[in-house]
MIKELUM-635495 format. One record per residue (C-alpha): residue in one letter; x, y, z. Coordinates in steps of 0.001 Angstrom, whole numbers, padded with zeros to 6 digits, always signed. Last residue first. Example, Ala and Ser with C-alpha at 12.3 -4.5 7.8 and 13.67 -1.06 7.14 Angstrom:
2
S+013670-001060+007140;A+012300-004500+007800;
This chain:
232
E+011858+022124+032123;Y+009314+022282+029331;N+011861+021014+026811;K+012745+018083+029061;V+009068+017258+029548;A+008408+017386+025783;F+011338+015060+025025;T+010137+012569+027625;S+006648+012662+026130;N+008020+012155+022602;I+010103+009143+023689;I+007188+007630+025595;K+004866+008190+022639;L+007351+006485+020305;N+007740+003436+022540;I+005782+001170+020182;P+008056+001961+017251;K+006086+001955+013958;T+006661-001464+012386;A+007796-002530+008915;S+006790-005120+006330;Y+007677-006034+002758;L+006394-008482+000132;S+008028-008762-003281;I+006530-008971-006781;T+008996-010061-009475;G+008288-009079-013062;F+005579-008744-015694;L+004237-012297-016107;T+004845-013006-012440;D+007670-014222-010200;F+006665-014091-006543;S+008812-012893-003641;K+008435-013694+000040;H+009570-011442+002885;K+011585-008224+002966;H+011789-006959+006521;I+011938-003691+008436;K+011725-004145+012201;E+011816-000344+012644;F+010080+002552+010911;G+011210+006174+011143;A+010280+007540+007711;G+013841+007098+006443;K+013793+003425+007401;M+010682+002786+005342;Y+012113+004711+002399;R+015261+002569+002531;E+013190-000626+002643;I+011375+000363-000549;Q+014732+001066-002244;G+015338-002393-003703;Q+016743-001200-007028;I+013759-002766-008795;N+011415-000551-006829;G+013456+002626-007115;N+013492+002324-010905;T+009676+002271-011121;S+008710+005910-010517;E+011351+007544-012701;F+011184+004785-015327;G+007581+005530-016253;D+004277+003749-015637;L+003665+002074-019010;L+007276+001832-020218;Q+008366+000680-016775;I+005598-001915-016662;P+006597-003128-020142;L+010227-003417-018916;F+009375-005722-015996;A+009611-008906-018077;A+013215-008051-018974;R+014195-007971-015306;M+012193-011150-014685;F+014184-012907-017413;L+017425-011609-015929;N+016673-013185-012546;S+014837-012588-009250;P+014006-009007-010209;P+014328-006460-007378;G+010842-005420-006273;Y+007385-004955-007757;D+004877-004404-005002;A+003306-006020-001964;I+003374-003875+001162;H+002637-004426+004836;V+002679-001515+007289;E+002548-002267+011000;G+001207-000683+014154;G+003279-000708+017349;P+002532+002969+017888;K-000724+003556+015963;L-000332+004189+012254;V-001526+007552+010894;R+001838+009318+011120;F+004007+006453+009856;I+001770+006066+006817;E+002089+009801+006191;H+005889+009582+006376;F+005788+006604+004009;T+003653+008589+001574;A+005955+011618+001624;E+008997+009484+000780;K+007203+007636-002009;E+005870+010910-003394;T+009347+012447-003516;S+010795+009316-005150;D+008134+009120-007851;L+004986+007104-007209;H+003351+004494-009489;H+005730+001745-008283;F+004269+002329-004816;F+000818+001004-005686;L+000976-002683-006543;T-000512-003684-003192;S-000798-001609-000032;L-001588-002484+003560;I-001818-000346+006687;R-002374-002090+009999;D-003388-000972+013484;F-004690+002368+012235;T-005526+005741+013802;D-002340+007095+015426;S-002561+010488+013670;D-005947+011540+012322;F-007028+010569+008817;P-007321+012288+005433;L-003933+011000+004179;A-001931+013750+002499;T+000785+012062+000390;S-001392+008995-000117;F-004051+011004-001903;G-007813+010832-001652;Q-011044+009187-002786;I-012440+007218+000136;F-013900+003710+000312;T-015435+002483+003572;I-015542-001250+004296;N-017321-002877+007279;N-020799-002992+005729;T-020245-005383+002839;S-023280-005956+000600;D-022691-003205-001969;N-018892-003482-001979;K-018431-004261-005679;Q-020255-001010-006514;R-018073+000908-004061;A-014903-000524-005603;I-016066+000438-009104;E-016680+003999-007863;I-013204+004068-006311;I-011777+003066-009707;S-013388+006025-011417;P-012491+008471-008633;D-008758+007677-008994;A-006826+008891-005939;D-007378+005697-003970;L-008122+004979-000322;G-009734+001874+001162;Y-010847+001689+004767;L-011667-001397+006817;T-012958-001911+010349;T-012420-005543+011320;Q-015259-007735+012574;P-015732-009540+009236;Y-012172-010960+009331;L-011819-013597+006598;K-014602-012311+004338;S-013644-008693+005029;I-009984-009408+004253;Q-010862-010681+000763;L-013138-007699+000185;L-010314-005422+001312;L-007841-006998-001123;T-010229-006764-004088;G-011140-003127-003421;T-011263-001865-007006;G-007963-000011-006628;C-006895+000145-002988;G-004026+002582-003485;I-003634+002632+000285;D-005512-000129+002134;L-006281+000965+005696;I-007050-001370+008602;E-008619-000854+012022;H-008095-004094+013912;N-010667-005639+016252;P-010863-009017+014467;R-007071-009457+014294;L-004716-009363+011309;L-001401-011196+011269;A-000022-009052+008393;Q+001939-011952+006830;E-001216-014009+006300;I-002844-011075+004509;L+000258-010556+002360;A+000422-014260+001438;T-003244-014200+000391;K-002521-011105-001687;F+000457-012804-003360;T-001427-015944-004359;N-004769-014351-005267;E-003097-011845-007562;R-000802-014145-009513;T+000206-010893-011284;T-000846-011160-014946;W-004188-012990-014876;K-005839-011367-011863;I-004420-007905-012527;I-005732-007848-016106;F-009230-009120-015229;D-009631-006764-012273;Y-008471-003713-014235;F-010588-004212-017377;S-012987-001370-016498;T-009962+000858-015822;L-008534+000375-019331;W-010520+003285-020799;E-009010+005570-018149;F-005470+005063-019466;R-002436+004633-017196;L-003345+001119-015968;A-003477+002118-012280;R-004121+005761-013166;K-001391+008230-012250;F-002540+011169-010178;S-002771+014933-010467;K-003762+016973-007443;D-007045+018869-007493;N-008777+016539-005039;N-006901+017989-002077;M-008011+016325+001122;
């Protein structure tokens, strides 16, 4: 894990980090879209689950209450926000928070049943998005799924205008791909199948869309066959 890399804070400025939960709750319909994402992911009690860009851990705490037998990990590059997540997590034993980067996930290949992420990918430039999806593909088990909630194509002109403050805050380079609907393209490029765009939610600062994709279950068979042919 390389802690020397630069990262973009969730609200850009460190002094805003302490207000993160309040701002997200009242500007994004947080409970509504996160509940929909959890339902979409079809979680099971024995699942190992990773939340990338976990912020203060709100999503993982919600999952922990619903599925206390799951094993949960939260990863974020911002040490300040990870510390807040750990403080919120005092009484929950099935969540581990780790400071790290999505482009170099500190986990073995084929580790997780589900990987979730909310309002994270619009912080990444195109190179980082591509690298992150390849890392997600690597650490998911064959048949595992990634489920994402992030800003997507605006549902109307009003939502397009509403998204401009986010672009000014986080930068046009990292956010343009989201509103152009490129999340699905990155998923396909990383090797995922069964790629779907699900529900969308209009919020104060734009349209949040839900996505999912699956790592092919026959990947190990394909790789084993390839290895045998090469050996012969």
